[in-house]
C-alpha positions in Angstrom: 0.4 -0.2 0.0 1.5 3.5 -0.7 1.1 5.8 3.1 3.0 8.7 1.1 -0.7 10.5 0.6 0.2 14.3 2.9 3.9 13.1 3.5 7.0 14.7 2.1 9.4 11.9 4.4 8.7 8.7 2.0 8.1 7.2 -1.2 7.0 3.7 -1.2 7.0 1.2 -3.0 10.7 1.2 -4.7 11.8 -1.3 -7.2 14.8 -3.7 -6.8 18.0 -1.2 -7.8 20.8 -1.6 -10.7 24.2 -1.1 -10.1 27.5 -2.0 -11.6 29.4 -4.7 -9.6 32.9 -5.3 -9.6 33.1 -9.0 -8.6 36.7 -9.4 -9.4 39.5 -6.9 -9.6 40.6 -6.6 -13.2 40.1 -4.4 -16.4 36.4 -2.5 -16.4 35.2 -4.3 -19.0 34.4 -7.4 -16.4 32.0 -5.0 -14.4 28.6 -6.4 -14.6 25.4 -5.0 -14.4 23.0 -6.3 -11.7 19.5 -5.7 -9.8 19.9 -6.3 -5.8 17.4 -5.4 -3.6 16.5 -1.7 -2.5 17.8 -0.6 0.8 15.7 0.5 3.2 16.2 4.2 4.8 17.2 4.6 8.2 15.6 6.9 10.8 18.9 9.0 10.0 19.1 8.5 6.3 17.7 9.8 2.9 17.4 8.0 -0.3 18.4 9.9 -3.5 17.5 8.6 -6.9 20.8 9.2 -8.9 20.8 11.2 -11.9 24.1 10.8 -12.8 26.8 9.5 -11.2 30.6 10.7 -12.4 33.3 9.1 -13.6 37.1 9.4 -12.6 40.3 8.2 -12.9 40.4 6.8 -9.3 37.4 4.4 -9.9 39.2 2.9 -12.7 42.2 2.6 -10.0 39.8 0.9 -7.5 38.3 -1.7 -10.5 41.7 -2.9 -11.4 43.0 -2.9 -7.6 46.0 -0.3 -8.8 44.9 1.9 -5.9 46.1 1.9 -2.5 42.9 1.0 -1.2 41.7 -2.7 -2.0 38.2 -3.0 -1.3 37.2 -6.3 -0.8 35.1 -7.5 -3.3 32.3 -7.5 -4.7 31.4 -4.0 -4.8 30.3 -0.7 -6.2 33.1 1.7 -8.2 31.6 5.6 -8.3 32.9 7.9 -5.9 30.3 11.2 -6.8 26.6 11.3 -7.8 24.0 13.9 -8.3 20.2 13.4 -7.8 17.0 13.6 -6.3 16.0 12.7 -2.7 13.0 10.4 -2.8 12.6 9.4 1.0 13.5 11.0 3.8 14.2 9.4 7.5 12.1 9.8 10.5 14.4 12.0 12.3 15.8 14.3 9.2 15.2 17.6 9.2 17.8 19.5 6.8 16.1 17.7 3.6 12.9 17.4 2.0 11.5 15.1 -1.3 12.4 16.8 -4.3 15.9 18.2 -3.3 18.7 18.1 -5.8 21.3 17.0 -4.4 25.2 15.9 -4.8 27.4 13.7 -2.8 30.7 12.2 -2.5 30.0 8.8 -1.3 33.8 6.9 -2.2 32.5 4.0 -3.1 28.7 2.9 -4.4 27.8 5.5 -6.8 27.7 3.7 -9.8 24.1 2.7 -9.1 20.2 4.1 -9.6 19.8 4.8 -6.2 21.4 5.6 -3.2 20.9 5.8 0.6 23.2 7.9 2.7 23.6 9.6 5.8 22.6 13.5 4.9 25.7 14.9 6.2 27.3 13.8 2.8 24.9 15.4 0.6 25.8 19.5 -0.7 23.1 21.4 -2.5 23.1 21.6 -6.0 23.2 25.2 -7.4 20.0 26.2 -9.4 22.1 27.0 -12.3 23.7 23.3 -12.7 22.0 20.3 -14.4 22.3 17.2 -12.4 24.9 15.5 -14.9 27.2 18.7 -14.4 27.0 18.6 -10.6 27.8 14.8 -10.4 31.4 15.2 -12.4 32.2 18.3 -11.0 33.4 17.5 -6.6 36.2 15.4 -7.5 37.6 17.6 -10.6 37.1 21.1 -8.8 37.9 20.3 -4.9 40.9 19.0 -6.1 41.7 22.0 -8.2 40.7 24.4 -5.6 42.6 22.4 -2.5 45.9 22.4 -5.0 45.7 26.1 -6.1 44.5 27.6 -2.8 45.8 25.4 0.0 48.8 23.8 -1.3 50.5 26.1 -3.7 48.3 29.3 -2.8 48.5 30.8 -6.4 48.5 34.4 -6.9 47.7 36.8 -9.4 49.4 37.3 -12.4 51.3 34.7 -11.8 52.0 32.0 -14.9 49.9 28.5 -14.5 50.8 25.6 -16.8 48.1 22.5 -16.3 49.0 19.2 -18.0 46.3 16.9 -18.8 44.3 20.1 -20.0 41.7 17.9 -21.9 40.4 16.1 -18.4 38.6 16.8 -15.7 40.7 17.9 -13.2 42.8 19.8 -16.1 40.4 21.9 -17.2 39.1 22.7 -13.4 42.5 23.6 -12.7 42.6 25.8 -15.8 38.6 27.6 -14.3 40.1 27.9 -11.0 43.8 29.5 -12.5 41.7 32.0 -14.3 39.1 32.6 -11.3 41.9 33.7 -8.9 43.7 35.7 -11.3 46.3 33.2 -12.8 48.0 33.5 -16.6 47.0 29.9 -17.7 49.1 28.0 -19.8 46.7 24.7 -21.2 49.2 22.0 -22.1 47.6 18.8 -23.7 48.2 16.3 -26.4 45.8 17.3 -28.8 44.1 20.4 -30.3 40.9 19.7 -29.7 41.7 18.9 -26.0 43.1 22.1 -26.1 40.3 24.0 -27.6 38.3 23.3 -24.1 41.1 25.0 -22.6 41.0 27.9 -24.3 37.3 27.9 -23.9 37.6 28.2 -20.0 40.1 31.1 -20.6 43.5 29.6 -20.9 45.3 32.4 -22.7 48.6 30.1 -24.3 48.2 26.4 -25.2 51.3 23.9 -25.8 50.5 20.3 -27.4 53.2 18.7 -26.0 52.9 15.9 -28.7 54.4 17.9 -31.2 56.1 20.7 -29.4 58.9 20.9 -26.2 56.9 21.5 -23.1 59.5 22.9 -21.2 61.0 25.0 -24.2 57.7 26.2 -25.1 56.6 27.2 -21.3 59.1 29.1 -20.8 59.3 31.0 -24.3 55.7 32.0 -23.2 56.1 32.8 -19.7 59.6 34.9 -20.4 61.9 32.7 -18.2 59.6 29.6 -16.7 56.4 29.3 -15.3 55.5 30.0 -11.6 53.4 27.1 -10.9 52.8 23.8 -12.8 49.9 21.6 -12.2 50.8 17.7 -13.0 48.3 15.2 -13.4 49.7 13.3 -15.8 53.3 11.9 -14.6 56.1 10.2 -16.8 58.4 11.9 -19.1 56.5 15.1 -19.0 56.6 15.8 -15.1 60.9 16.0 -15.9 60.1 18.6 -18.9 57.6 20.8 -16.2 60.1 20.8 -13.7 62.7 22.6 -15.8 59.9 25.1 -16.8 59.7 26.3 -13.5 61.3 29.9 -12.9 63.1 30.9 -9.5 61.1 29.7 -6.6 58.9 27.6 -9.3 56.6 25.4 -7.8 55.4 21.3 -9.5 52.2 20.6 -7.6 52.0 16.7 -8.4 48.7 15.0 -8.4 48.6 11.8 -9.9 50.0 9.9 -12.8 47.4 9.3 -15.8 50.2 8.4 -18.1 50.6 5.5 -16.0 54.1 5.9 -15.2 55.4 7.3 -11.8 58.2 10.4 -12.8 61.8 9.8 -11.2 62.6 13.4 -11.1 66.3 14.7 -11.2 67.3 16.2 -7.4 69.2 18.9 -8.9 66.7 20.3 -11.1 64.7 21.0 -8.0 67.8 22.7 -6.3 68.6 24.8 -9.0 66.2 27.9 -8.9 65.1 27.0 -5.5 62.4 25.2 -6.9 59.6 23.5 -5.0 57.7 20.0 -5.2 54.5 19.7 -3.5 52.6 16.1 -3.1 48.6 17.0 -3.6 46.3 14.2 -2.5 42.7 15.5 -1.8 40.6 12.3 -1.2 43.3 11.4 1.6 42.8 14.8 2.8 39.3 15.2 2.2 38.4 11.8 4.2 40.5 13.0 7.0 39.7 17.0 7.5 35.8 16.6 7.0 35.8 20.3 8.4 38.7 21.6 5.4 36.8 19.8 2.7 33.1 21.0 3.7 35.3 25.0 3.4 36.4 24.0 0.1 33.6 22.7 -1.5 31.7 25.8 -0.2 34.3 27.5 -1.7 33.4 26.0 -5.4 29.8 26.1 -5.2 30.0 29.7 -4.3 32.0 30.9 -7.0 30.0 28.4 -9.6 26.9 30.6 -8.2 28.8 33.6 -8.2 29.2 33.0 -12.2 33.1 32.7 -11.6 33.9 29.2 -12.1 32.2 27.1 -15.6 31.9 23.6 -15.0 31.6 22.0 -18.8 28.7 19.7 -19.4 29.8 16.2 -19.3 29.8 13.3 -21.5 27.0 10.5 -20.7 27.5 6.9 -20.9 24.4 4.6 -20.3 24.8 3.1 -16.5 25.0 -0.5 -18.5 28.5 1.0 -20.1 30.6 1.6 -17.2 32.8 -0.6 -18.1 33.2 1.2 -21.6 33.2 4.4 -20.2 36.2 3.6 -17.9 38.3 2.3 -20.7 37.6 5.6 -22.4 38.7 7.2 -19.7 41.9 5.0 -19.2 42.6 5.6 -22.9 42.3 9.2 -22.4 39.6 9.6 -25.6 37.1 12.0 -23.5 37.7 15.4 -23.4 36.5 16.8 -20.2 34.1 15.0 -17.6 31.8 11.9 -17.9 29.4 10.8 -16.1 27.2 7.6 -16.2 22.8 8.3 -16.5 20.9 5.1 -15.2 
């Protein structure tokens, strides 16, 4: 019997939930779409109908068993999502049915619906559609944490962004411009560079055809102030050498699949600095600080100073193909799974 009449707290009954499940560690193509029982909502919980789940490089690492944290199988990958509240526990006062929300969940996001702690939710700004909201938390929080907390970039400094066609790269361009930096977008194709220009990069480097070090020095007049590096490999060495006096290389990840072995003498020369950035680990241990970062990002979006791009969409059943496209760096910008 449907007992929702006159109430904004429940909507019953619920159909079985579809989830993308990792039954064994391996290639993304081994993921399967299965139906599971819809979990009940406790008095301190809410149910969210998932409109879109963000695809991130870390999700592919989890599935392959290549991330430093290895959850026991089976598990449901997916770390960020956006959707609509469809059921509210009896002790929850801050959310009501119909609220548009976004959440960073760690694991479990590749699904039709999910039951969450209300403290995991943030309200989606009116200016954003749900797929865009589902794809922005990791990229934009990483970019903000990097440039504000770890680097403290200043107006008019030269910022070189590697992997400029990816999610973190585009977010770093957007955040850098909002903070007043002069941004150089560096990527492996002109298509990816065009996305960087659209977000405000004033110069570009195609490192598949140009020397990253030489062009960055030429554009900046002797050396850049900050490099955001989510790529790794041989590009990290070139990026380090592209830094000017007191320049700072922020290492975010290794999308190339290769961890750079950087020469210490190049760090010593010109008083250069290398800074590690692990937003995910920091956020898990610093809820208050991460809430500050997310609030700042959403405020800048609402003020029209940040401009998240519309993601590429894949059906939930094609999670494996979507993650493969991400690993092979065929995507420009972000992507989401849409139930």
